N, C-alpha and C positions, 0 to 999 in steps of 0.2 A: 405700449400695448401690453396688457396683462394676459398671460397665457394661462388657460384653465385646463386642469387634468380631468379626464372622463371618469366619473364615478363607476366603481366596479372593476376598473382596469388594474393591472399589476402596479403600474406607476402611481395610481391614486392610493392604493393600499400601502405601498412603500412610503409615500410621502406622509400619510397619516400616522403610520407607526413610528417613523423617525422623528416627526415633529411632536407627537403627543404621547408616545408610549416608551420611548427609549431615553435613558438617563445619559446625556452626553457630557455630564460634569466629569466623567472619567478622563476626558481630554483636557481639562482645565490647566493641568500643570504644564502642558506643552503649548496650549493655544490661548491661554488667558492668564498671564502672570505679569507682575510689576517689573521684572528684570528685562524681559524681551518684548513685552506687549503682545497683542493678539496677532495671529497669522493673517495673511491677506485673504485666504479662503477658509470660511467657517467649516468645522468638522461635519456638521449636518449636510451641507451642500456636497462635500466630497464623498461622504458615505452614500448619499442617495445616488449620486452620479455613478459611483463604482458598482453598487448593487444592481442598478438598472442596466448598465452596460454588460455586467456579468450575465444577467438574465437573457441578453441577446447574443451571447457567445463572444462578446468583445472582452477578452481577458487581459491583453497586453496594455500597458499604460499609454503607449503611443496611439493605439486604436481608440482608447477611451478619450484621449485628448482630441482626436479628430472628431469624435462624436459630440463632444462638448461644444465644438465650433459649428457643427452642421446639423445636428439632430434637434428638432424643435421640442421633443419631450425632455431631452437633457437640459435644454435652456429653461424649460418650465420648472424642472426640479431644482436647478441651481440658482434660479433667479437671474439668469443671463451671465453668470460667472463662467470664465473659461480657463480653468487651471491647466498648466502645461504638464507634460508627461513626467517630469522629474518630481513635481509636487505630488502627483498622484502616486507614483512609485514609492516615494518616501513616506507618504501617509499609510499606505498598506503595510509596508515592511516594518514600520515602527510601532504598529499596534501589538503590544505584547499582552499584558494582562487585560487590556481594554477589550480585546476581541471576545474573551470569555464572558465578560460582563454584558456586552452587546448581545451575544448569543443567548444568554440567560434571560435578558430583558424581553427578547422576541418570544422565547419559549414561555415566559410568565404570562404574556398577553394571550398566547394561544391557549394556555391552561385556563385563563379567566373566561375564555370563550367556549370552554368544555370540549376542546379539540384534542385533549390528551386524556385517554381513558384510564391509563395506568393499570391495565389488566394483563395485556400480552405484548411482548416485545420480540423483535427479530434483529439479530446482529449479522452483519456481513461487511464486505469491503470491496473497493474497486482499485485497481492498480493503474495509476495515472503517470504518464511521462512527465518529467520535470526539466528544468533548465540545466541538465547535466548530460555530457556527451558519453555515449557508450564506448567510443574508441579510447577514452581515457580511463577505462575500467580494467581491473585485473588484480591478481595476487601480487605480492611484493616481488616474487620471482619473475612473473610475467612482465612487470613494469621494469625490472632490471634488464631483462632481455630486450625490451623495447628501447631502453636507453642505450644499451650496447650496440644495437642495430643502427640507431641514429648516429652514434659516434663513428661507426665504420663508414656510413654513407658520407658523413661530413668530411672524414679523412680522404675519401676518394674524390670528393668535390674539390678539396684543396689541391690535390695532385693534378686534377684535370685543369684547374684554374692556372696553375703554374705552367702547364704545357701550352695553354693558350697565350699566356704572357710572353713566353719565349718566341712563339710563332706570330705574335702580334695579330691574333685573330679575334673576330667578334664573339660574343656570347659570354664574356667574362662577367658582365653586370648581372646576367641571369643566374649564373653559378654562385655569385656572391650572395644574392638574395636567398637562393635555396640553402646555402650553407648557414646563413644566419637563422633561417627557419628551424633547421635541425639543431642548431646550437641552443636556441630558445627552448626547444623541447627537452633537450638534455638537462638544462638548468632547472626547468620546471619539475621534471621527474626527480632529480637529485634533491631539490628542496622538499618535495613531498615525502620522499623516503626518509629524510633526515628528521623531519618534524612529526610525522604521523606514526601511529602504531597499527599493527595488523588487526584486522577484524576476525574474530573467531565465532563460529556458530555454536549451537547448543551441544554439539557432539565433539567440540574441540577442533574441528577442521577449519582451516583458514578460508574466510569468505573474500570475495573480490572487493577491493577498495576502489574509490573513484577520485581522481585528482580534482575534477571541477567541483564536485560536491560529495565529500566523503561520508555524509550522513544519508545519502540516497542509496538505493540498492538496485541491482540488476535482477529483474523479476520476469518470470515466464507468464505470458497471458495467452488468451485464445487467438490473438492477432500477432503473436511473436514476442520477442524479448524487448522489454522497455527498461530504461534507466530512470527510476523515479521513486514514487512513494505510494504506500498503500493507505487509501482513505477509508477508515473504519467508521461505521455509523450504527447506532442503535435506534430502531424505529418503532414507534408506538403503532399498534394494530388498527386503532379506530379510524384515524384520518391520515395515517402514514406521516406523522410528524417526527422529525429527528430530535431525540431527547439527549443524545450524547454523540460526540464525534471527535476524532483525532487522527492525524496523519502520522504514519510510521515509516521509517526507512527499512522495512523488512517485509519479505513475502511470506514468512512463517506465521500464519494467522493464529495458531494455537497459543502463541506468546502474547498476542495483542488483546485477548479476550478480557483478562483481568483489569488492565488499565481503563478500558472503556466502561466496564461494569462498575468500577469504583467511581468513575466520573459521573455516570448516570445516577448512581445512588446519592452522591453528594448534591448534584443539581436538583433532583426531584425532591430531596429532603428540604432544600431551601424554598422550593415552590409550595410544598404542602405542610412543612413543619413536622413531618413524621420522622421518627428516628430510624426506622427501617422501612423505607417506602417501597422496596422491591420485594418485601416479604409476601408470600402467597401469590406472586405474579407468575406468569408463564414466560419462559425464555426459549426462543427458537434460534438455532444456528446450524450451519451446514457442517459437513464432515471435517473441514479444515480446523475446526475449534474443538474437535474430540480429543480430550486429554484429561488425564486423571486429576491434575491440579485445577482445571476449569470446572469439572463436575463436582469436585470436593468443595470449591468455593461457592457454587450454587447451592449445594446442600447446607453449608454453614449459614447462608443467608436466607434459607428457607424459600428458595426459588424453584419452581417446578420446571426443570429444564428438559428439553428434547433436542439432543445433539447426537446424531447417529455416527456410528463408526464407518470407516471407508468401505466395508464389505457388506453393509446392511442390505443392499439391493440383491445381492447374491442369495440371501436367505428369504427374500420376498417371493412368494408364489406368483404374484401378479406379473413378475418379470421373467417367469420360467419359459414362456413361449416367445419372448421378444427376439427380433432378428439381431444376431450378434456377429454377422459376417464382417461388418466394418471393424468391430472390436477385435476379431480374430486377426485381421490384417495388421492392426496396430500392435497387438501382442507379439506377432511373429517378428516384428522389427525390434522388439525389446530383448533384453538379456534373459536367458533361461532362469526360471525360478527354481527354488530347491526341490519343488515337486517333480521336476524333470530329471532328477538324479535318483538312481536306484540304490538302496542301502544293501550292503552285503554283510550279513550278520557274522559269517564265518571268520572273516579277517578284519572286521570293523572298518570298512571302507565304503566309498560311494562310486558308482559307475555313471559317467556323464553320458549325454545323448550321442556322443561320438564313439562310445565304447571304451574310453580310457578311465583309469582309476584315480580317485582322489583319496589319498591316505591321510590319516589323522596326524596333525602336526603338534597341536596343543590340546591337551585333554581338559584343561581348565582355563577358559577365557571369559572375561567379563565385558559385555557390550551393553551399554545403556542399563536397562533394568534386569538383564538376564545373565545367567552363567551357562556355559556350554562348551562344546568342542569345536575346533577349527580343522577343516580338512582342506588339503591343497593338492593340485595336480602337478605333474612334472612339466617344467618349462618347455622341454623339447617336444612333449606331446601337444602342447597348446600352440607352439610356434608354427607347426605345419598343418594344424587342424583346419578343415574347410568350413567348420561351423564357428570359427573364432569370433566373427563379427557379432554373433548372437549370444556370445558367452562371456567375453572379456571386454572391459572398457578399453578405450584407446590407449590409455597410459599404463595398462596392466600387462603383465608377462605370463601369469598363470592364473587359472580359475581357483578361487577359494570359496569355501562353503562354511558358514557358521550355523551350527545346529544347537539351538537353545534347549536346555534340559530343565533348568529351575529358575525361578525368579529370585533376585537378590533380596535379602531381608530389608524391609522398609519400602519396597517397591511394588507391593501387591496392588493389583488393579481392581480394588473393591468397587469403586464408583463406576469405572468403565464397564465392568461385568454387569453391574446392575442396570446401567443405561442400555446395554445391548439387549438385555431381556425386556426392558421397558419399551424400546423402540420397535420391537418385533410384535408387540400387541396391537390389536385393532385400533385402540385409542391412540397409541403411540404413532402409528402410521398416519392416522387422521390429523393429529395435532401437527406433526412435522410437515404434512402436505400444505399447511397454511403459510409456511415460511416464505415461499417464493412470491405469493400474492401480496405479502406485506412489504418486503424490503426491495425486491427486484424493480418494481415500478419507480421507486425513489431514485435508484441509480440510473434508470432509463430516462427519467426526467432531467436529472443533472447532466448526464453525459450525452444523451442523444437529442433530447428536446431543447435543452438550454445551451448545448454545445460547450459546456464547461468541462472539456475533456483533456485538458493539459494544464500543467502548472508552470508559471513563469519565474518562480523564485527559487532560491537555493537555501540550504540548511533547514533542519526540521522545524525550528522555531518560526521561520518566515513561511514555510510551506504550510504549516499547521494553521496560520492566520488565513491563508488563502482558502484552505479546505473548509474552515469554519464559515468563511464568507459564502462559499458555494452552498453550504448547508443552510445558511440564513436565507439565501435567495429562495430555496425550496420551501422553507418554513413560512416565509412571508407570503408566498403565493397561496398557502393554505388558508390565509385569512381573507382572501378575496370573497366578497359577498357578505362578510360579517362586519366590515368596517362601516359605521354610519356616515352619511354624507355630512360634510362640514362646509361652512361658508368660505 
């Protein structure tokens, strides 16, 4: 019996694009060669199966295998073929350069349908958990402490086991299993510390590493901390088509703007043949991308950017009467800002909210792009202070205060200052207000509607493949209703 897909459905659109619009010769070296012969499952069947299952929130290879056996639409897409989970997992994780070509082929088809306007774009990202355990995350010092703790517990278990041996009591087998578990942990941590290097942030501070996937990152989200990757996407305003996407193991978004912008320019240049396809286009991004280097890059490429600074709402009259009671509660739980300290001009010191003095320690300190002075309180004053929890971090002994006086040469914020003025204009506010309506529905579709809200792979290369597949699902859906019926 021949199964027929319903015209206008996602699976109908998917089948038509894979069969008629995507160049699958990129898989020829692996699936059609004289040395090994063709694989049992054709790439087209695997690709259709995976993308359809992703669109239904079935992300793991085992759930896709189950769907291939039981779902009638999957059977229609694959022609009745039933690949196992290992074949599916190997196919996804082995798509290196091929995934970029597939993504561009889909984008080229959407461009031919006039679904890409190339006038206004919005950039943003979502932080997705991956196949990496948070408990295996930490700085090298924290991981060493964990190893030492496991070693002490293993030693105690050995002593306990010896006592049970002498008394000929039960429970020795359980102790032996627990001891082996801790010994494996010790070996795993030792091997990691011996082979890997510390991760450093932009300010030179050590970042947390992860033993299960050291390219992933521990990132704060609205729903708590996740160990995973930041999926960045650049979205066209006309039909919300994703024109560039990449996954990064970093939560610092200002560092991720340039790579995605360069990728978008290269991709669109291939579609249009233009040398500078982003010239005179509008670029929208939120405050996480506000950085001098990003704004300078946009200016060099003649992009009309609207990227506000983190404090732009405080200067907006429209938010002057908003209810800030919930914000006040959150701010009360944070550390005191420098505005809470009173300067004493007579002796060049600062008085803290508890009435204690912070005296100047270093008159010339350089931090990031600024030069200034550092003030510090007495450790004895801070040790007994009742306001310590709102003033000093858990690992701190005394409150310090850095007061910037000058910018360091070569670190002038020319573009940032210009953007702050631009975003405060009526036009700037209006243009930036369009960002949320362009990019946020895309992530809502991927994460909430399609349930593609977690990553099953490890390492940036493999995770990036999966993120591009997620974006392909979204883009293919945009072609629904535009694909002509075929026999």
